[in-house]
Residue, then its C-alpha position, 0 to 999 in steps of 0.5 A: x345775130x351774125x349780122x349784128x356781130x358783123x355790123x359791130x366789127x364793121x363799125x369798130x373798123x370804120x371808127x378805128x380807121x377814121x380816127x387813125x387817119x385823123x391822128x396821122x393827119x394831125x401828126x403830119x400837119x400839126x393842125x386838124x385838117x381832117x376831123x372825124x365826127x361820128x354821129x351816134x344816130x348813124x352808128x345805131x342805124x348802121x347796126x340796125x341795118x346790119x341786123x336786118x340784112x342778117x335776119x332777112x338773109x337767114x329767114x328767106x332760105x329757112x322759109x323756102x326750106x320749110x315749104x319742102x318735104x324734110x328729106x328734100x330740104x336736107x338734100x339741098 
């Protein structure tokens, strides 16, 4: 879930920065020289990727710790 939360924050920052750059460019040149076009498929795929990375990053150390004796796993 932390990976998904980080992905949501990252997508939000990316959207905010891209729209800010688009707005500033429009204010300076009074024309849409830069158009931030956001695809929903890209957003969903990035959130799934962030969730997968978070899940793998949590599962691999837990799997390694599960192979150890409980005392040794807590000591590490």
